[in-house]
N, C-alpha and C positions, 0 to 999 in steps of 0.2 A: 373471534375468528370469522373470516369471510365464509359465506356459504360455498358449497361445492362449485367450483368454477374451473374453467380450462384456461390456463394462461395464454396459450397460443390463440385461442378464440377471442379473448379479451383484447389482444393486441393485433388482431388480424388486419385492421385498417391502418396500422402504423408501421410495424416491422416484425420480422420473425423473432420469436423467443426460442433460443436454442440452449443446449446443454452439452457439456463435455462428458465423455464416458469412455470406459475401457472394458476389455474382455476379461471375464473371470479366468484366473489361472492359478496354479498351485502356489505361486509366490504372493499372490494377492487375491484370496477368495472373496474379498469384500468389494470387488469391482461390480460393474453394472450389467453388462451384456453377458448372459449366462445365468443371471439371477432373475427368475420369472417375475418377482414382485417389483424389482427395480425397472425391468423392461416394460412392465405394464404402466408404471408412472411416466416413463419417458415417452412411450407411444401415445399416451393420453394427453399429456400436458404440453409437450414441446413440438415445435415445428421445424427444428434444425438440430444438427448433431455435429460435434467435432470429436475426433478420436484424440485422446490425450497424448498417446505415445505411439500408437501402432503404425502410423504413416511417416514417422520421423526417419531421417537418413540412416541412423544407427542400425535400424532393423530391416532395411530394404536395399541398401547399397551392396550390390552383388560382386564385390571385388574378389571373392573366392570362387565365383561361379565359373564353370568351364568356358563360357563365352567371353569372359572378361579378358581384356587386352590392355596393354600399356596406355593406349589412347581410347579405350572403350570401357565405360563403366556401366553395366546394365542395372536396371531395376529388377529385383527379385523379391516378389511379395512374400511377407512372412504370414504364417497361418493365422495369427491373431488379427491382422489387418483384413485378411480375406474373410474371416468370420464376421467381423464388424460390417464390412461392405455388404455382405450377403444379408445380414440382419436389417440393415438400413434399407436396402433395396426391397426386401420382402415386406417391410412395414411402411413403405412409401415415405421414408424419412430423408429429406435433403441433407447432404453432408458438406461441411466446410473441410476441404483437404488441408491438412496441417502436418508437415511443412516440407517444401522442396529443399531449401538451403538454410542451414542454421549452423552456428559455430559449436553449439552444444549438442550432445547426443548425435554426434557425427563421427564415424570411425577415423582415427588418425591415419590409418593405412592409405586412405584415398588420396592423401597429399604427398605420398612418398613414391620414390622410384621403385618399380617392381612391387608396389604395395607393401614395402618392407620398412617399418619404422626404425629410426635410430634416435634414441632419446638422450638428453643431456643428463648425465648421472647425478644423483643427489649425493651430497657429502656422506661418505660411509659412516662416520661417527654419528651424524644426525639421523641417518637411516636406522642405525641400531636402536636409537632412542625412540624414533617414531617410524616404524615400518610402513605405515599407511602412506607416507610421502612418496613411495615408489609409484603409486597409482596416479600421482599428480605431475610426474615428470613431463617436461615439454619436449617437443620434437627438436632435434638438431637440424638446422637449416641445410646441412650437408646432404640430407636425404630427400629434400624437396624435388618434385618434378618441375620442369620449366612451365612458364605461363601458358604456352600454346598447348602443351599436353593436358594441363589442368582444365583449360577451356574445353577441350575435346571430351574430357571425362564429364564435365558438367553438362555439356550439351547432350551427350549420349544418355546420361542418367535421366534427364528431364524428358527427352524424346521417348525413351523406352518406357518410362512411367506413364506418360500420356497415352502411348499406344496400348499399353496393357489395359488401361481404364476403358478406352473405346472398344477394344477388341473383346472385352469380357462383359460388356453391357452395363457399365457403370457411368456412362456419359450423361444419363438422365438422373443420376443419383448425386454426383458431385457437382455442386453449383458454384463453388469458389475454391481457390487455392491461396494459401499464404505462400507466396513465391519465395520471399526472403523474410527471415524473422530475426529481430534484435541485432541488426547490423551496426547500430550506433552505441558507442560507449565513450562518453566524454572523458572519463577518468584515464583512458589510455593515451590521451593527449596526442592523437594523430592530427595531421594538418586539417583534415576534413571532418573530424569528429567520429570517423568510423572506428569500430572495434578492431583492435590489433589481433584479429583472428587468423587462422591458417588460410582462410579464403582470401583475406586481405594481403597476407604476406606472400602468398604464391601467385595470385592473379593480379592484385593491385586494387586501388580504390574504386575501380569501375566494375568489380565483380557483380555488383547488384544489377548494373545495366545488362550485363550478358545473361544473367539468370532470367531477367524479365524478357529479354529478346528471344531467348530459347523457349521460354514458356509460351509466349505469344505465337511464335512460329510453329511450335509443336501442336497447339490446339487448333490452329488454322489448318495445318496439313492433315492432322488425324481426323478432324471433324469432316473434312471433305472426303477423305479416303474411306471412312466408315459410315458415311451419311446413309447409304441404302439400308444398312443394318438397323437404322432407327426410323426408316420410312421417310427419309428426307432426300430431296433432289440435291445433289452436290453443288448445283449452281444456284440454289435458293439461299441467298445470304441471310435472309430473315429466319429461315428454318434452321440454318446452321448455328445461328446465334443461340438457339434453344439448347444446344448441346455443347456450347463453348463456355467453360467455367470462367467466372470473373477472377481477375488476378489482383492480389492484394500485397501490400507491404504491411508488416505487423511488428509492433514494438511495445515496450512497457515504459512507464513513467513518461508517457507520450504527451502529457499535458504540461510538463515543465518547460519553461520558456527556452532555455538553451538547447534542450534535447529536441524540442519541436523544431527549432530553427535548423538543427543539424539534419533532422529527418527530411524536411522540405528541401534543404540544400542538396542532399544526396539524390533526391528524386528529380530535381530540376537542373543538375549540373551537367554541362556539355563539355566535350573534349574535342581535340582536333580530329579524332578518329570517328566520333559519332555524336549525335544529339543527346538529349536527355531522355530519361524514362518517360517523363510527362509529355515532352514535346513530340516524341515519336509515337505516342498513343499506346505505350506498352503496358500501362497500368490502368486498372479500373477503380481501385479503391484503396483506402488505408484502414488497417485494423488497429483500433485502440484497445490494448489488452484490458485495461481497467482493473488492475489489481489494486484495490483501494482500501482505505480504512475509514471507519465511521466518523473520523474527524477531518477528512480531506476537504479541500476547498472546491465545492461544486462549481462555482463561477469559473475558476481556472479551467476545469475539465470541459465545461460547455464551450468556453471561448476557444479552446483547442479544437474541439469538434467542428465548430463553425469555420475555423481557419482551414482545416483539412477539407471540409466540404466544398470550399471554394477552389481547391486545387484539383480534386478528382471527382469522378461522377458519383461515387458511393462511399459511405463510411459504415464500417461494422464495429461494434464493440464485441471483442472476440473472446475474452477470458475474464469476464466480470466476476469478482468476488469482493466482499466487504468484510474486512477483519473487525472483530469486536475488540475495541480497545478498553472498554469498561470491564472491570474485574469483579464487580459485584452482581447481584441478581437482576440488575437493570440492563445487563449487557445486550440481551435480545431486543429490548425496547429501543435503545439508542441505535442499534444496528438497523432495525426496521424503520425508524424515523429517517435515517440517512437514505435507505433504499427508496422510500416513498418520495423524499425530496429530490433525489437523483432522477427517478423515472418521471416525475412531474416535469422536470427541466428537460429531459430527453424528448418527451412528448411535445413540449413547447417548441423546442428546437426543430423538431420534425414539422410541426405546423407552420413554422416560419420559413420553410423551404430548404432546410438542410437535409440532404438525402440519406438519412440513417435508415438502413434496410434490414439490419439484423443485430440482435443483442444476444450473446451467448454466455450463460452462466458456466463458470469453470468448475463443474462438478455437480453432483446431485445432493449428496448427504455430507454433513459436517465431518463425520468420522472417516470419510474417504477423500477428504480434500487434500491437496498438496501441502496445505498449511494447517495440518491437524492441530487442534488446540486453539486456533483463532476463530473457529466456528463461523466461517464466512458465507455459508450458502443458505438455501431456502428450506431445506428439509433436515429433520433430526435423523439419527441413525435408524430409528424404527419407521422411517418414511412418513411420520407425522409432520405436518407443515408447521413452520415457525411464523412468528409475527412478520418476518421479512417477506414471506409468501403473501400474507395479507396486504402488506405494504404495496406490492406490485399491483394487486387488484384495486386497492384504494386509489392509487395514482390515476387510474382511468375512471373508476366508478364512484369514487368518494367513499369515505368511511373514517372511523375514529380509532386510532391506535391506543387511546387511553392516555394515562399519565404514568411516569416512572414511580416505582415504590419508594417510600421514605427510607433513607439509609442514615443510621447514626454513625458518625465517623469517629475513629480513634485518633485524637490529636495529641496523645501523650508522647513524650520524648522516647526515643528508642536507643537502646545500647546493645550492641551485638559483640559478645566476647566468645560465643560459640562453645561455652562450657556446658556440661550436663545440667539438667534440671535438678531441682532440690532433691528429688527422689533418686537421682543417679542415672536416669535414662538420658540418652543422647538427645540433643535438640534435633528437630527435623527442619531442614533448610527451607522446604516449601512452606512450612507453617510460619517461618520468619519472613517470608516474602522473597526469598532468593530462588533464582532459577538460572539455567544455562541459556545464554543468548547465542543462537546459531548452533553450530555442530560441535559437540564435545561433551564434557562431563564436569560437574562440580561436586565436591564432597568435603567432609571434614577430614582434617589431617592432624596427627600428633607428631609429625616429623619436622614441620616448619611452623613455628609459633612465635608470636611477639610476646605474649604473656599467657600464663595459665597452661592448660594441657592441650587446647585445640585451637585451630584456625580454619578458615575457609580456603580451600585449594581448588584452582582451575588448572590442572596439569594436562588435561587432554583437550586440545584446541585444534580445530581443523580449518583455520582461516584467520586472517589478520583482523577481521571484524568480529570474531567470536569472543565471548567473554562472559563475565558475571553480570547478572541483571537483578535489580532489587525493586520490588513494587512499593511505591510511596504514594499510592492513589488517594489515601486518606488526606493528604496534604495539598490536594489540588486547590489552586488559588492562593496558597499560603507561601510565605517566605520561610525557608528552612536553612539551617546551617548543618553541613555534613562534614564530619571529620573522621579520621581513622588512620590506620597504618597499612601500607602495602609493601610487597616484596616481589621482585622479579629480576631476571637477568636481562630483560628488555631495557631499552634506553630510558623509558619512562612509562608510567601508568596514568592514563587519563580517566577522569570521572566525568561523564557527560549525561545530559538529560536526553530522553528519547521522545522526540516529537513526530516520529514516523518517517519523515523525509529530512528532518533537520536534527542535529545532535549538538546543541550548544554546550560548550565546555564549561564545567563548573570549577574544576581545579585539576592540577596535575602534580605528580611527584616524580622526581628523577630517581631512577632505580638501577642505573647501569652498574653501580658498585655491588649490587647483589645484597645490600643490607636493607633492613626495614626502614621505610621512609614515611614521614608524617605528611598527610595531605588534609587540607581544609578549604572549604569554599561555601559561599552563600548563593542560593538560587531561589528565584520567585517562580513557582510553577504556574503556568497560564491557567486561567479560570475556564477556558472554553475547550478543555479536553475531558475525556471520560475516564482516563487512566493515565498514570505516569510511572515510568520506570527510570531508574538510574543505572548506567552501564559502566562497569570497570573494564577497560580494554588496554592492551599493551601497545606502546609506540615502538614499532620495529619494522625491519624490512619484510616484504611479503615472503611467506613460506617458513619463517623461523618459528612462529607459534610457541614462544616461551611461556612457561608456567607463570601464573599470577596468584599471589596469596593475599588475603585480606584478614585483618584482625583488629579487635578493639575499636569498632566503628560506632559512631554515634550520630543520630539525627535529632536535632533540637528545633522545635517550633519557635520561630521568632515572632510570627504574627501575620496578619493580613495587612499589606501595605498597598494602597492604590494611589498612584500619582498620574494615572491616565497616560502612561507611556507605552503600554502594551497593545496587542492586537485586539483585546477585549477588555471590558471593565465591569465593575459591579453595579453600575448605575442603571436605573430604569425610570421611565416616566411614571408620575403619580398624579392623579386628579380625578375628579368626578364631573364629567361633562366638559370641563376645560382642561386641556392637556398642554404640557410644555413641549418645547423642541429642545432636544439635547444634542450637543455636539462637542467633540474634543477640539480645542483650539490652541494655537501657539502665541496668541496675543497677550494672554494673562497666565502667569504662573508665579508661585511663591519665590522661586529663585530667579525669575526673569529670563530663563533660558529654555524652559521646557514647555510642558503642556498643562492645561487644566480642563475641567468640564464646565461648559457654559450651559446654564438653564435659562432659556428664553421663554417668557410667558406674558400673556395679556391679562390674566386674572390671578388673584391672590392664591386660589386653591389649586393652581397648576404648579405642582412641585416635583420633587425628585425623591426616589428611595434607593437605598443601598443594600444589596444582598449580603447578609452575614450568616446565612443558614448553616455553614460548616460548624458554627459555634453553638448550635442548639445543644442544650444540656450543660452549658458552661456559663460562668460569670466572666464578663469581659469589660475592658476599658475601651471606649470608643472615642477617637479624636477626629474631628473634622475641621479643616480650615475653610472659612467662608469669606467671600468678598462680595459686597453689595452696597447700593446706595440707600437701601431700606434701613430702618432704625433698630429692629429687633430680629434676631435669628434664633431658631430653636431646633433641637433634634428630639426624636422620640421613637418608640417602638411601634411600628405599623401593625395593623390588624383590623379585625371587625370593629373593635373599639380602640383606636390609637391611644397610646400612653405617652404623654410628654415626659421626657427625661430631664431636660434642662433648657434654659434659654439665656441669652446674653444680650446686652446692649451693644450694638455694632458701632465701630468707628467707620463711618462711611468712606469707601474708596480704599480701605486698608484690608489686609488679611487678618481675620479674627479667628482665634482658636475657640472651639466649643468642645468640651470634654465631659463624658458621663460614664458611669458604670451601670451595667444592666445584667440581670440573670435571665438567660433564655431557657424556659422550661423544656424538659424533654418531650412533652406531649405536642409541642409545636410542629406543624408540617412545613412551615416556612418562617424565616426571620429576616426582617428588613427594617433598617433604620431610615426614618424619613427626615428630610431637612426642609424647613420652611421659614418664611419671614413674615413680617407684618404688612407687607405691601406686595406689589407685582413687578418690582424692578428685576432686571437680569441678575442672575445669581451665579457666582463662580465657586467651584469646589476644587480643592487640591489637597494632596498629602493626607489622605485618610488612613488611619491605622486602627486595627482591632487587635488587642493583646489580652490574653487570658490573665485573670487576676488571681487564680488559685495558686 
């Protein structure tokens, strides 16, 4: 662990290090402000603060206040926000204001005539079955106010909010505002990529422009009006800028190419009525939320940051957390490794001229994260620091995170019939690796079964993406066959892999007839992930949330198959002094259509090794296809004393099969097969397989 260090001090020459926090209240006594121990950590370690919820529209739009009118929507501060502002001011803690305009946590009433909602009713029969759907009813457009009225409400809310902050001495506390949050949603398929929110439906696709126009106008007007309160001459533009918060657009998945293009499009789009947000100078920065996993592509993230930095004067990372995808005791190690690599790249980007000025962690302790269970933050529940904290220090000062612990994998085939154990006790779903994905509940049922007495039921689902998840992390890098029976009133049930942002389809079963349907598929799990889950989900219209049942499921290991077609492979350089150059090419392959690995070398001892560590403790058959102009090729088990397994005479210019069996002792910390020849000619490898012999 790193010695006692102050994060904000370590990063003072680069950017602010911030944290998101909330006020302790009876519904969540685990929050930060109001807890002296957590307050002390925040005050000591961080140089910026964001309120998770307290300044969101839901809690401050005063549509029920006496001064509210049809065309006037006041800001009425809630007591939690007031307490947080006072704490920040007393502790000299700069605050990122979050958020003025958002589709979520925004009262439906503000879009309605007389602030009175009319909703589209849910089917009564469906409502009897799932009463919770009442809370998800959409507004009927018949109750919408017109565009001009909504623009007046938006303007009045922003102006009264800004005036409150200046009039109550918070202008030197709040240094930035997220003016608009998460306005892009490509899945809604609007012409401009904007989310089909009530803001969009009532105002139109330029509601973002008006929000920024009003925010800029309000800060300019209020800073001049209240300048004397802060000891500033109202004609001193440089002085006024010290009390004018920077204005940001904020969004998630902001590194993805299509969404990035839509965000930039929204900020640069002009109309016949007005210029763009960027061209009129209404925006200062872009907030990249940064809700990441420890297997995300850092290159993509940094490339997006660089592109945004060219468009606006500042970039903030506003809601950073890194989900642990690993499910064994190495989870914190791999998370820390990602944090260190990410912050090293952020520092590099800063040094290269990209104006990154703040990075905010979205929470303090894992137990109070918005994604509890993913353990994405820097502190444990007891406020002890994690390896991830050390990683941030090491990114600046250097340091060693060590190595991951050795894990023995269970590669045995799995059969899930959900029947009681031999002693009659029910099986525990979490012990089998099953859990709920999203919102809902999974449980054993004896009412709907394919065979035996029990099946797995997912009857409570609160979203079309919610479903059953199964942990198959032991099979990372392997090819598996998955089969079983599913039942649902939905059109079909899909089985997909979960890669975080991609969900490749493994197989599907048509279930519209309500009968048990068989599904079977084969999937090769990528080798560069730390964990893998399979998801069962219903194919159905949004809002139906039909039950899904699973029974008599089997996972069978087929083996490790490497044909160099994926995003990662099992090959690594091997040599002592002389090293080869490895690259995947499409010029040579066994089928003449795909890829192989080329090993280019100048010396005989520059060779290649293949990682088969998942098979430690097992006896395996290894097959490698080799093409070279040398005369002899051999494979062996690498190590301090390499062990040759077999060698063959090569037919030059042809693909040659080399095959051997080897037992990998349990005490090994690593297991690699080497491939070498009797010369130094280029070497091609393809269609490698590792299959257990037991």
